[in-house]
N, C-alpha and C positions, 0 to 999 in steps of 0.2 A: 504493500499500500504505499502510496506517495501522498503526502498531506502538505499542501502549501498553505501557510497561515494566512487568514483573511480571505482566501480564495476558494478553497475546496479541497476535496479528497479524490483521488483517482486510483482505481485498481488497475495494476498492470501485471498481467500473467508472466511470471518468470521462473519456468522449471529450470531446476539446477543442472539438467543434462543438455541444455541447448544454449546457443549464443542467439540473442535476440536484439534488435535495434527498435527503439520506440521513440517517436518524435512527437513532442507536445509544444503548443505554442500558446502562451498566456498574454494578452494584451492588457497590461495594467495601466492605470492612470499615472500621470507624471508624478514624480516625488513619492510614489507608493513603495513601501518597503514590505519585505516579506522573508520569512525563512521556510526551508523545506525539509521535511523529515521523511525518512524511508525506513519501512519495517519489512524485513524480509528474513528468512531462515539464514542460518550461518552458512549454509552451502551456497547461497546465492551472492555473487559479486557484483556490485554496482559501480557504475562510473556516471557523471553527470557533466554536462557542458552547458554552462548558463551565459547567455548573450545579453547584454543590456545596451541600450541606445546611448550614444555619446551625451 
């Protein structure tokens, strides 16, 4: 489960035996801040790439 504070929760299927790429885009209002939290079994490895406008 991926939780983005003040935005929502997203369920991303992540079997530990496969490599998957998921792309999500959130258009947030200017000056809005947030943190994200990931809950997954220990057998799942996550990486995240976050892009913010200049």
